[in-house]
Backbone as a chain_set.jsonl record, in Angstrom:
{"seq": "XXXXXXXXXXXXXXXXXXXXXXXXXXXXXXXXXXXXXXXXXXXXXXXXXXXXXXXXXXXXXXXXXXXXXXXXXXXXXXXXXXXXXXXXXXXXXXXXXX", "coords": {"N": [[0.859, -3.377, -5.381], [0.567, -5.947, -4.459], [-0.574, -5.555, -1.953], [-3.051, -4.435, -2.662], [-4.103, -6.643, -4.103], [-4.292, -8.622, -2.097], [-6.143, -7.426, -0.346], [-8.411, -7.065, -2.006], [-8.85, -9.703, -2.844], [-9.492, -10.955, -0.391], [-11.763, -9.496, 0.253], [-13.527, -10.289, -1.769], [-13.796, -12.924, -1.156], [-12.067, -14.809, -2.157], [-9.736, -15.248, -0.869], [-8.731, -16.143, 2.464], [-10.295, -14.461, 5.194], [-8.485, -13.446, 6.989], [-6.461, -12.232, 5.567], [-7.234, -9.639, 5.184], [-6.309, -8.128, 7.339], [-3.589, -8.409, 6.891], [-3.306, -7.041, 4.483], [-4.036, -4.524, 5.407], [-1.863, -3.9, 7.093], [0.129, -3.775, 5.152], [-0.78, -1.587, 3.675], [-0.571, 0.471, 5.592], [2.189, 0.458, 5.823], [2.98, 1.41, 3.295], [1.81, 3.943, 3.379], [3.458, 5.085, 5.252], [5.609, 5.799, 3.769], [5.043, 8.162, 2.584], [5.494, 11.621, 2.236], [5.646, 15.181, 2.777], [6.805, 17.419, 0.475], [9.253, 20.107, 0.14], [8.152, 21.83, -1.639], [5.508, 21.716, -1.095], [4.088, 19.653, -2.139], [2.92, 16.264, -2.263], [4.99, 13.459, -1.696], [5.916, 10.212, -2.699], [8.016, 7.877, -1.576], [10.806, 5.595, -2.098], [10.233, 3.853, -4.241], [10.491, 1.089, -6.275], [12.08, 1.177, -9.327], [11.019, 0.46, -12.715], [10.829, -3.007, -13.338], [12.292, -6.014, -14.582], [12.273, -9.427, -15.666], [13.875, -11.455, -13.332], [16.049, -12.786, -10.77], [15.622, -13.008, -7.158], [17.673, -11.454, -5.962], [18.264, -9.667, -8.034], [15.857, -8.225, -8.157], [15.704, -7.053, -5.577], [17.917, -5.399, -5.646], [17.232, -3.331, -7.322], [17.179, 0.086, -8.359], [15.839, 2.77, -6.341], [13.292, 5.233, -6.367], [11.746, 8.479, -5.965], [8.382, 9.231, -6.387], [8.154, 7.755, -8.774], [6.551, 6.668, -11.718], [5.829, 3.977, -11.915], [5.271, 3.151, -9.341], [3.453, 5.066, -8.438], [1.045, 4.743, -9.869], [0.283, 2.168, -9.016], [0.006, 2.737, -6.306], [-2.231, 4.472, -6.334], [-4.291, 2.753, -7.161], [-4.238, 0.836, -5.065], [-4.743, 2.542, -2.883], [-7.33, 3.451, -3.437], [-8.772, 1.091, -3.09], [-8.32, 0.516, -0.36], [-8.638, 2.836, 1.232], [-11.311, 3.57, 1.854], [-12.072, 1.448, 3.393], [-10.467, 1.793, 5.64], [-11.395, 4.27, 6.504], [-13.992, 3.615, 7.261], [-13.689, 1.971, 9.43], [-13.983, 1.491, 12.961], [-12.522, 3.746, 15.356], [-9.827, 3.27, 17.741], [-10.632, 4.321, 20.193], [-13.434, 4.258, 19.933], [-13.859, 1.525, 19.834], [-13.109, 0.683, 22.381], [-14.986, 1.819, 24.05], [-17.832, 1.342, 26.197]], "CA": [[-0.143, -4.206, -6.036], [0.32, -7.093, -3.594], [-1.52, -5.121, -0.922], [-4.351, -4.345, -3.324], [-4.586, -7.989, -4.432], [-4.687, -9.292, -0.855], [-7.374, -6.802, 0.14], [-9.516, -7.365, -2.926], [-9.096, -11.141, -2.783], [-10.21, -11.244, 0.861], [-13.085, -8.865, 0.14], [-14.353, -11.083, -2.672], [-13.906, -14.287, -0.636], [-11.097, -15.693, -2.814], [-8.717, -15.504, 0.148], [-9.204, -16.157, 3.838], [-10.531, -13.111, 5.725], [-7.278, -13.03, 7.722], [-5.631, -11.414, 4.698], [-7.632, -8.238, 5.3], [-5.377, -7.474, 8.266], [-2.286, -8.389, 6.219], [-3.381, -5.923, 3.538], [-4.048, -3.294, 6.201], [-0.48, -3.619, 7.509], [0.83, -3.345, 3.945], [-1.249, -0.229, 3.38], [0.055, 1.367, 6.559], [3.602, 0.541, 5.466], [3.119, 2.309, 2.143], [1.496, 5.303, 3.834], [4.627, 5.578, 5.984], [6.571, 6.274, 2.767], [4.54, 9.42, 2.04], [5.942, 12.817, 2.944], [5.336, 16.451, 2.134], [8.028, 18.044, -0.007], [9.435, 21.537, 0.409], [7.276, 22.547, -2.567], [4.134, 21.544, -0.636], [3.475, 18.512, -2.815], [3.095, 14.96, -1.65], [5.998, 12.586, -2.297], [5.918, 8.798, -2.343], [9.417, 7.496, -1.686], [11.256, 4.203, -2.06], [9.569, 3.085, -5.287], [11.395, 0.341, -7.144], [11.818, 1.555, -10.711], [10.579, -0.647, -13.553], [11.569, -4.255, -13.189], [12.232, -7.023, -15.618], [12.37, -10.761, -15.078], [15.162, -11.727, -12.712], [15.943, -13.49, -9.499], [15.343, -12.169, -5.996], [18.763, -10.487, -5.795], [18.07, -8.648, -9.063], [14.72, -7.394, -7.771], [16.045, -6.296, -4.371], [18.96, -4.418, -5.968], [16.726, -2.295, -8.233], [17.221, 1.455, -7.817], [14.598, 3.3, -5.766], [13.058, 6.628, -6.718], [10.588, 9.169, -5.402], [7.327, 9.556, -7.349], [8.266, 7.021, -10.034], [5.205, 6.329, -12.184], [5.526, 2.558, -11.661], [4.69, 3.038, -8.009], [2.326, 5.974, -8.227], [-0.17, 4.106, -10.379], [-0.071, 1.079, -8.093], [-0.465, 3.375, -5.081], [-3.589, 4.98, -6.527], [-5.2, 1.6, -7.175], [-4.28, 0.303, -3.703], [-5.375, 3.513, -2.005], [-8.769, 3.443, -3.709], [-9.304, -0.13, -2.49], [-8.186, 0.444, 1.095], [-8.931, 4.064, 1.983], [-12.675, 3.561, 2.382], [-12.107, 0.441, 4.459], [-9.865, 2.413, 6.812], [-12.288, 5.34, 6.938], [-15.209, 3.042, 7.834], [-13.39, 1.175, 10.611], [-14.056, 2.288, 14.183], [-11.244, 4.104, 15.968], [-9.527, 2.514, 18.961], [-11.479, 4.876, 21.251], [-14.794, 3.769, 19.74], [-13.876, 0.099, 20.142], [-12.95, 0.464, 23.826], [-16.114, 2.376, 24.81], [-18.887, 0.328, 26.465]], "C": [[-0.432, -5.452, -5.201], [-0.709, -6.744, -2.529], [-2.927, -5.014, -1.495], [-4.926, -5.742, -3.555], [-5.029, -8.747, -3.184], [-6.006, -8.741, -0.331], [-8.572, -7.188, -0.716], [-9.873, -8.85, -2.89], [-9.852, -11.541, -1.531], [-11.615, -10.676, 0.819], [-14.034, -9.714, -0.701], [-14.517, -12.535, -2.211], [-12.977, -15.28, -1.318], [-9.994, -16.097, -1.85], [-9.371, -15.497, 1.512], [-9.309, -14.718, 4.361], [-9.331, -12.575, 6.5], [-6.398, -12.112, 6.872], [-6.051, -9.951, 4.666], [-6.679, -7.499, 6.224], [-3.966, -7.424, 7.683], [-2.243, -7.212, 5.248], [-3.356, -4.594, 4.284], [-2.64, -2.922, 6.642], [0.355, -3.162, 6.309], [0.487, -1.912, 3.579], [-0.593, 0.787, 4.313], [1.545, 1.528, 6.269], [3.842, 1.47, 4.294], [2.828, 3.75, 2.562], [2.658, 5.917, 4.601], [5.696, 6.122, 5.044], [6.149, 7.596, 2.142], [5.033, 10.575, 2.901], [5.521, 14.047, 2.147], [6.649, 17.117, 1.753], [8.089, 19.519, 0.316], [8.576, 22.403, -0.51], [5.8, 22.418, -2.197], [3.409, 20.384, -1.286], [3.795, 17.214, -2.087], [4.128, 14.15, -2.423], [5.812, 11.159, -1.797], [7.319, 8.277, -2.624], [9.605, 5.986, -1.754], [10.536, 3.308, -3.062], [10.624, 2.395, -6.134], [11.07, 0.7, -8.586], [11.499, 0.309, -11.525], [11.463, -1.878, -13.458], [11.361, -5.142, -14.398], [12.315, -8.375, -14.924], [13.775, -10.955, -14.529], [14.96, -12.476, -11.419], [15.722, -12.489, -8.362], [16.408, -11.089, -5.819], [18.634, -9.344, -6.808], [16.964, -7.682, -8.637], [15.068, -6.499, -6.589], [17.05, -5.177, -4.678], [18.477, -3.298, -6.883], [16.833, -0.928, -7.578], [15.839, 1.886, -7.316], [14.499, 4.786, -6.085], [11.879, 7.187, -5.923], [9.66, 9.54, -6.55], [7.51, 8.905, -8.719], [6.877, 6.536, -10.442], [4.843, 4.863, -11.952], [4.844, 2.384, -10.305], [3.486, 3.921, -7.79], [1.011, 5.378, -8.717], [-0.651, 2.991, -9.457], [-0.599, 1.647, -6.781], [-1.909, 3.841, -5.222], [-4.618, 3.852, -6.525], [-5.359, 1.039, -5.766], [-5.029, 1.248, -2.773], [-6.889, 3.535, -2.206], [-9.437, 2.218, -3.068], [-9.362, -0.022, -0.966], [-8.613, 1.691, 1.847], [-10.332, 4.072, 2.571], [-12.818, 2.525, 3.484], [-11.558, 1.03, 5.74], [-10.809, 3.466, 7.374], [-13.52, 4.782, 7.65], [-14.956, 2.18, 9.062], [-13.493, 2.061, 11.846], [-12.65, 2.605, 14.695], [-11.034, 3.263, 17.215], [-10.38, 3.0, 20.112], [-12.904, 4.354, 21.138], [-14.905, 2.3, 20.105], [-13.859, -0.124, 21.638], [-14.076, 1.049, 24.658], [-17.168, 1.304, 25.013], [-20.098, 0.473, 25.601]], "O": [[-1.552, -5.964, -5.226], [-1.605, -7.536, -2.235], [-3.888, -5.462, -0.869], [-6.089, -6.0, -3.245], [-6.043, -9.444, -3.216], [-6.883, -9.501, 0.079], [-9.616, -7.587, -0.201], [-11.049, -9.214, -2.903], [-10.756, -12.374, -1.592], [-12.556, -11.307, 1.298], [-15.214, -9.84, -0.373], [-15.287, -13.291, -2.804], [-13.088, -16.483, -1.08], [-9.389, -17.159, -1.996], [-10.439, -14.914, 1.697], [-8.498, -13.864, 4.004], [-9.186, -11.361, 6.647], [-5.66, -11.294, 7.42], [-5.303, -9.106, 4.173], [-6.281, -6.371, 5.933], [-3.223, -6.482, 7.958], [-1.257, -6.476, 5.198], [-2.72, -3.641, 3.833], [-2.26, -1.753, 6.574], [1.19, -2.266, 6.435], [1.362, -1.124, 3.218], [-0.119, 1.834, 3.871], [2.101, 2.612, 6.45], [4.803, 2.239, 4.297], [3.527, 4.672, 2.141], [2.826, 7.137, 4.6], [6.598, 6.834, 5.484], [6.837, 8.102, 1.255], [4.995, 10.514, 4.13], [5.098, 13.951, 0.995], [7.504, 17.352, 2.607], [7.091, 20.116, 0.721], [8.304, 23.564, -0.205], [4.935, 22.945, -2.897], [2.231, 20.157, -1.009], [4.805, 17.096, -1.393], [4.14, 14.155, -3.654], [5.578, 10.933, -0.61], [7.757, 8.24, -3.774], [8.682, 5.212, -1.501], [10.259, 2.144, -2.773], [11.538, 3.038, -6.649], [9.93, 0.55, -9.027], [11.701, -0.804, -11.038], [12.69, -1.788, -13.495], [10.377, -5.022, -15.128], [12.417, -8.434, -13.698], [14.757, -10.647, -15.206], [13.831, -12.765, -11.022], [15.645, -11.281, -8.587], [16.078, -9.933, -5.554], [18.871, -8.184, -6.469], [17.12, -6.466, -8.746], [14.756, -5.308, -6.602], [17.026, -4.128, -4.035], [19.252, -2.392, -7.191], [16.604, -0.794, -6.376], [14.811, 1.422, -7.809], [15.499, 5.504, -6.073], [11.123, 6.445, -5.296], [10.095, 10.093, -7.56], [7.062, 9.455, -9.725], [6.115, 6.049, -9.607], [3.664, 4.539, -11.807], [3.944, 1.559, -10.157], [2.585, 3.562, -7.031], [-0.016, 5.498, -8.05], [-1.84, 2.885, -9.157], [-1.543, 1.107, -6.205], [-2.722, 3.626, -4.322], [-5.696, 3.993, -5.948], [-6.479, 0.792, -5.317], [-5.852, 0.812, -1.969], [-7.642, 3.629, -1.237], [-10.554, 2.318, -2.561], [-10.35, -0.428, -0.354], [-8.93, 1.592, 3.032], [-10.519, 4.543, 3.693], [-13.606, 2.711, 4.411], [-12.112, 0.8, 6.815], [-11.001, 3.545, 8.587], [-14.04, 5.426, 8.56], [-15.907, 1.701, 9.68], [-13.139, 3.239, 11.8], [-11.714, 1.833, 14.493], [-11.964, 2.613, 17.692], [-10.817, 2.196, 20.935], [-13.523, 4.038, 22.154], [-15.932, 1.868, 20.63], [-14.53, -1.032, 22.128], [-14.129, 0.806, 25.864], [-17.389, 0.463, 24.142], [-21.043, -0.306, 25.725]]}, "num_chains": 1, "name": "protein.A"}
C-alpha cells in the first residue's frame, strides 16, 4: 500500500515527482516476490499476516505467509496503479537509440 500511495500521490501532484521512481523500485521489489508454484498458479510470498497496533519490533516479527489475503488485495491495488505506467515507459533500448 505504501508503493501505491507514493505512486498515486506523485501522479496527482501531492508528492514530489521524485517519488515516482521510489514507487517504481517498490513495485519491482514486490514483483520479485512472485513465483510460479508447482501447481502452475502464481504465488506472492513474504506477506506479513494481519497486523495490529504495536511498535517496530512487533511489526517486523510478524509471521510471513504466501498468498495471504492481506497482501493479495494490496498487491492488486498497487499493480493496477503501476502496471500501466511500466507498460507505457520506453525500454532501455528505446531510450538509448538516436
